[in-house]
N, C-alpha and C positions, 0 to 999 in steps of 0.2 A: 257452103263454102265459107260463109261469114263465121261460123262456129269454129272451123278449122283454123282460120287466121287468128281468132281470139285466143284459142288454146295455145297456138304456137307463140303468140306474143307474150302470154302469161308465163309460159315455160321459159322463154328467153329471159324475161325479167327475173324470175326466181333463180335462174342459173347465174345471172350477173350478181345477185345478192350473195349467193353461195360463194362465188369466186372472190368477191370482196372480203368475205369472212375468212376464206383460206389465206388470202394475202395478208390480212391483219394477223392471223394466228402465226403465220410464218415469220412475220416481222417481230412478233413478240416472243418467238421461240426461245430466245436467250433468257427470258424472264420466267420460263416454265420451271416449276418446282415439282417435286414428287407429290406434294399435297394437291397442287392444281391439277396434275394429271389424274390423280385418284378421284378428285371431285368430278372431273369431266367424265371419267369412265363410269362413275356411280350414277351421274345424271343420265347418260345414254342407257345404262342398264335399266334404270327406273322407267324411262320413257318407252323402252322396247318390251318391257314385261307385261 
């Protein structure tokens, strides 16, 4: 049971960090340029290959 609680806690913390990143990206959306979007897509592609 202790392991389940620990895993749940870590999952919630990582979800909060992700949500914070989403909110920041949304706020900065007006500053996105074609180059920034391309760099982001290249980064994701590199990490998933």
